[in-house]
C-alpha positions as CSV (number, residue, x, y, z in Angstrom):
1,X,-8.8,7.0,-21.1
2,X,-5.4,7.2,-22.8
3,X,-3.1,4.3,-22.3
4,X,0.7,4.6,-22.5
5,X,3.3,1.8,-22.5
6,X,6.5,3.8,-22.7
7,X,8.1,6.4,-20.4
8,X,8.8,8.7,-23.4
9,X,5.2,8.7,-24.6
10,X,3.6,9.5,-21.3
11,X,6.2,12.2,-20.4
12,X,5.7,13.9,-23.8
13,X,1.9,13.9,-23.3
14,X,2.0,15.2,-19.7
15,X,4.6,17.9,-20.4
16,X,2.2,19.3,-23.0
17,X,-0.5,19.8,-20.4
18,X,0.6,23.2,-19.3
19,X,-0.3,24.2,-15.7
20,X,-2.6,21.2,-15.2
21,X,-2.5,19.6,-11.7
22,X,-1.9,15.9,-11.9
23,X,-3.1,13.3,-9.3
24,X,-1.3,10.0,-9.4
25,X,-2.3,6.5,-8.1
26,X,0.5,3.9,-8.5
27,X,-0.8,0.3,-8.4
28,X,0.2,-3.3,-9.2
29,X,-3.3,-3.9,-10.8
30,X,-5.9,-6.5,-9.6
31,X,-7.9,-3.4,-8.8
32,X,-10.6,-3.3,-6.2
33,X,-12.8,-0.6,-4.7
34,X,-9.9,0.5,-2.5
35,X,-8.0,1.5,-5.6
36,X,-11.0,3.0,-7.2
37,X,-11.6,5.2,-4.1
38,X,-8.0,6.6,-4.6
39,X,-8.8,7.3,-8.3
40,X,-12.0,9.1,-7.4
41,X,-10.3,11.2,-4.8
42,X,-7.5,12.1,-7.3
43,X,-10.1,12.9,-9.9
44,X,-12.0,15.3,-7.5
45,X,-8.8,17.1,-6.6
46,X,-6.8,17.4,-9.8
47,X,-7.2,18.3,-13.5
48,X,-5.7,15.0,-14.7
49,X,-5.8,11.6,-13.0
50,X,-3.0,9.1,-13.8
51,X,-3.0,5.5,-12.7
52,X,-0.1,3.1,-13.2
53,X,-0.4,-0.6,-13.3
54,X,3.0,-2.3,-13.0
55,X,3.7,-5.5,-11.1
56,X,7.1,-4.5,-9.7
57,X,9.5,-7.5,-9.5
58,X,12.0,-5.8,-7.1
59,X,9.6,-5.7,-4.2
60,X,8.9,-9.4,-4.1
61,X,11.0,-11.6,-1.8
62,X,9.5,-14.8,-3.1
63,X,9.6,-15.4,-6.9
64,X,6.5,-17.7,-6.5
65,X,4.6,-14.8,-5.0
66,X,5.5,-12.6,-8.0
67,X,4.5,-15.4,-10.4
68,X,1.0,-15.9,-8.9
69,X,0.3,-12.2,-8.4
70,X,-3.1,-11.6,-10.3
71,X,-2.9,-9.6,-13.5
72,X,-6.5,-9.1,-14.8
73,X,-5.5,-6.1,-17.1
74,X,-8.8,-6.1,-19.2
75,X,-11.0,-6.0,-16.0
76,X,-8.7,-3.4,-14.5
77,X,-8.9,-1.1,-17.5
78,X,-12.7,-1.4,-17.5
79,X,-12.8,-0.3,-13.8
80,X,-10.5,2.6,-14.5
81,X,-12.7,3.7,-17.5
82,X,-15.8,3.5,-15.3
83,X,-14.1,5.6,-12.5
84,X,-13.2,8.3,-15.1
85,X,-9.4,7.8,-14.9
86,X,-7.7,10.0,-17.6
87,X,-4.5,8.1,-18.2
88,X,-3.2,4.6,-17.6
89,X,0.6,3.9,-17.6
90,X,1.1,0.2,-18.1
91,X,4.8,-0.5,-18.9
92,X,6.6,-3.8,-19.3
93,X,9.5,-4.7,-17.0
94,X,12.2,-3.9,-19.5
95,X,10.7,-0.4,-20.0
96,X,11.2,0.3,-16.3
97,X,14.4,-1.5,-15.5
98,X,17.8,-1.8,-17.2
99,X,19.9,-4.9,-16.6
100,X,21.8,-5.1,-13.3
101,X,20.4,-1.9,-12.0
102,X,21.4,-1.0,-8.5
103,X,19.4,0.9,-5.9
104,X,19.8,1.6,-2.2
105,X,18.2,4.4,-0.2
106,X,18.9,4.8,3.5
107,X,15.4,5.1,4.9
108,X,16.6,4.6,8.5
109,X,14.8,2.4,11.2
110,X,11.4,2.6,9.4
111,X,12.7,0.0,6.9
112,X,13.6,-2.6,9.5
113,X,10.4,-2.6,11.5
114,X,7.2,-4.6,11.1
115,X,6.9,-5.5,7.4
116,X,10.6,-4.8,7.0
117,X,11.4,-7.5,9.5
118,X,9.3,-10.1,7.7
119,X,10.0,-9.0,4.1
120,X,13.7,-7.9,4.0
121,X,14.5,-5.7,1.0
122,X,10.8,-5.2,0.2
123,X,10.9,-1.4,0.8
124,X,14.0,-0.9,-1.3
125,X,12.0,-2.3,-4.2
126,X,9.0,-0.1,-3.3
127,X,11.1,3.1,-3.2
128,X,13.0,2.2,-6.3
129,X,9.9,1.8,-8.4
130,X,7.9,4.8,-6.9
131,X,11.0,7.0,-7.5
132,X,11.0,6.0,-11.1
133,X,7.2,6.5,-11.5
134,X,7.3,10.0,-9.8
135,X,10.2,11.0,-12.1
136,X,8.1,9.9,-15.2
137,X,4.7,11.3,-14.2
138,X,5.8,14.3,-12.1
139,X,2.5,14.5,-10.3
140,X,1.2,17.3,-8.1
141,X,-0.4,14.9,-5.6
142,X,0.4,11.2,-4.9
143,X,-2.5,9.1,-3.5
144,X,-1.8,6.0,-1.5
145,X,-4.0,3.9,0.9
146,X,-3.8,3.7,4.6
147,X,-3.9,-0.1,4.4
148,X,-0.2,0.0,3.5
149,X,0.5,2.4,6.4
150,X,4.2,1.7,6.6
151,X,4.6,2.0,2.9
152,X,3.0,5.5,3.0
153,X,5.5,6.5,5.8
154,X,8.5,5.1,3.8
155,X,7.5,6.8,0.5
156,X,6.9,10.1,2.4
157,X,10.4,9.7,3.9
158,X,11.9,9.1,0.4
159,X,10.1,12.2,-0.9
160,X,11.6,14.2,1.9
161,X,15.1,12.8,1.6
162,X,15.2,13.3,-2.2
163,X,13.3,16.6,-2.2
164,X,10.7,15.4,-4.6
165,X,8.1,18.1,-5.2
166,X,4.9,16.1,-4.6
167,X,2.2,16.3,-2.0
168,X,1.5,13.0,-0.3
169,X,-2.2,12.1,0.3
170,X,-3.2,9.1,2.5
171,X,-6.7,7.8,1.9
172,X,-8.7,5.7,4.4
173,X,-8.9,1.9,4.3
174,X,-11.8,0.7,2.2
175,X,-13.5,-2.4,3.8
176,X,-15.9,-5.1,2.7
177,X,-19.3,-4.9,4.5
178,X,-18.1,-7.5,7.0
179,X,-15.0,-5.5,7.9
180,X,-12.3,-7.2,5.8
181,X,-9.8,-4.7,4.4
182,X,-9.9,-4.7,0.6
183,X,-6.8,-6.3,-0.9
184,X,-5.8,-7.8,-4.2
185,X,-4.8,-10.9,-2.2
186,X,-8.3,-11.6,-0.9
187,X,-9.1,-13.5,-4.2
188,X,-6.7,-16.3,-2.9
189,X,-8.9,-16.9,0.2
190,X,-11.2,-19.9,0.2
191,X,-14.8,-19.3,1.6
192,X,-13.7,-20.7,4.9
193,X,-10.5,-18.7,5.1
194,X,-12.4,-15.6,4.2
195,X,-14.6,-16.1,7.2
196,X,-11.6,-16.7,9.5
197,X,-9.7,-13.6,8.1
198,X,-12.3,-11.3,9.8
199,X,-10.4,-11.9,13.1
200,X,-7.9,-9.3,11.9
201,X,-10.3,-6.4,11.8
202,X,-12.2,-7.6,14.8
203,X,-9.0,-7.7,16.9
204,X,-7.9,-4.3,15.7
205,X,-11.2,-2.8,16.6
206,X,-11.2,-4.5,20.0
207,X,-7.8,-3.0,20.8
208,X,-8.9,0.4,19.7
209,X,-12.0,0.2,21.9
210,X,-9.9,-0.9,24.9
211,X,-6.8,1.1,24.3
212,X,-4.8,2.3,27.3
213,X,-1.2,3.5,26.8
214,X,-0.1,2.1,30.1
215,X,-1.3,-1.4,29.0
216,X,0.4,-1.4,25.6
217,X,2.4,-4.7,26.1
218,X,-0.5,-6.5,27.6
219,X,-2.9,-5.4,24.8
220,X,-0.4,-6.6,22.1
221,X,-0.1,-9.9,23.8
222,X,-3.8,-10.3,24.1
223,X,-4.3,-9.4,20.4
224,X,-1.7,-12.0,19.3
225,X,-3.6,-14.6,21.4
226,X,-6.9,-13.6,19.8
227,X,-5.4,-14.0,16.3
228,X,-3.7,-17.3,17.1
229,X,-6.9,-18.7,18.6
230,X,-8.7,-18.4,15.2
231,X,-8.6,-21.5,13.0
232,X,-6.2,-21.4,10.1
233,X,-4.7,-18.0,11.2
234,X,-1.0,-17.6,11.9
235,X,-0.2,-14.2,13.3
236,X,3.2,-12.7,12.4
237,X,3.0,-9.5,14.5
238,X,0.6,-7.2,16.2
239,X,2.1,-3.9,17.3
240,X,0.8,-0.6,18.8
241,X,3.1,2.1,17.6
242,X,3.7,5.8,17.3
243,X,2.1,6.8,14.0
244,X,5.1,8.8,12.8
245,X,8.0,6.5,13.7
246,X,6.5,3.0,14.1
247,X,8.4,2.7,17.3
248,X,6.4,1.7,20.5
249,X,3.8,4.3,21.3
250,X,4.4,6.5,24.4
251,X,2.2,9.1,26.2
252,X,4.0,11.7,24.1
253,X,2.9,10.2,20.8
254,X,0.5,12.5,18.9
255,X,-0.8,9.7,16.8
256,X,-1.0,6.0,17.6
257,X,-1.6,3.1,15.2
258,X,-2.2,-0.6,15.7
259,X,-0.8,-2.8,12.8
260,X,-1.0,-6.5,12.2
261,X,0.0,-9.1,9.7
262,X,-1.1,-12.8,9.6
263,X,-1.2,-15.7,7.3
264,X,-4.7,-17.0,6.7
265,X,-4.1,-20.4,5.0
266,X,-1.4,-19.6,2.5
267,X,-2.4,-15.9,2.0
268,X,-0.6,-13.2,3.9
269,X,-2.8,-10.3,5.0
270,X,-2.1,-7.0,6.6
271,X,-4.4,-4.5,8.3
272,X,-4.3,-1.6,10.7
273,X,-6.4,0.9,12.6
274,X,-5.7,4.5,13.7
275,X,-6.2,4.6,17.4
276,X,-5.9,8.4,17.4
């Protein structure tokens, strides 16, 4: 695996790979099997697989959250090597950002809903860094996980708005054997909190099994009650939405998704399930 720290070096290397297809997996490190599944999918479908590890400061609302974000770079590199990743792009903050850099992209209502409501400005930071990374790597295919469903929709919207020539690929959520969605944040859960966090996936599955579009509001309310009843769990939202707009699902919706966020102890977790 080749490692690059600067934009110029990785650009020069990739531009010399004439006609090769490039699969790209952008990450903030602290890699788990969910990330590795993206790498393997990219590897199977492209000539060159590129992973970026960059803890992006512009998408954190809370400086403490940024400070404590795990950065096990040696372990991450070993995992990427084992998965057969070809290239790692691991820049410093001053390589990616100039002083006082401004960015605003009008993503529309998607930005204000769900995560946007609880983490204002977060998706501006996400689109800012993903735009930069796409401009550097110029991939054929961009691989992102379903766990960050709203993020996938927003990046897809950015790609469309800015006419970026990349194919978006959403990969299924990877789960632990007990159902917990894999996340870099899971390391912050105590053994007890880890046990209580299973209520997220259990509630999502319950709603999927009992889904009835005419009972949408009642099901959302029931789900919030199920989450709140679990010790140490503070639900932020549980919504059943149209899979394309994130607005309330209707009988006309061709895809429906249930999404939730909750604090388990001090750790904020998100999860979702595709209903259809």
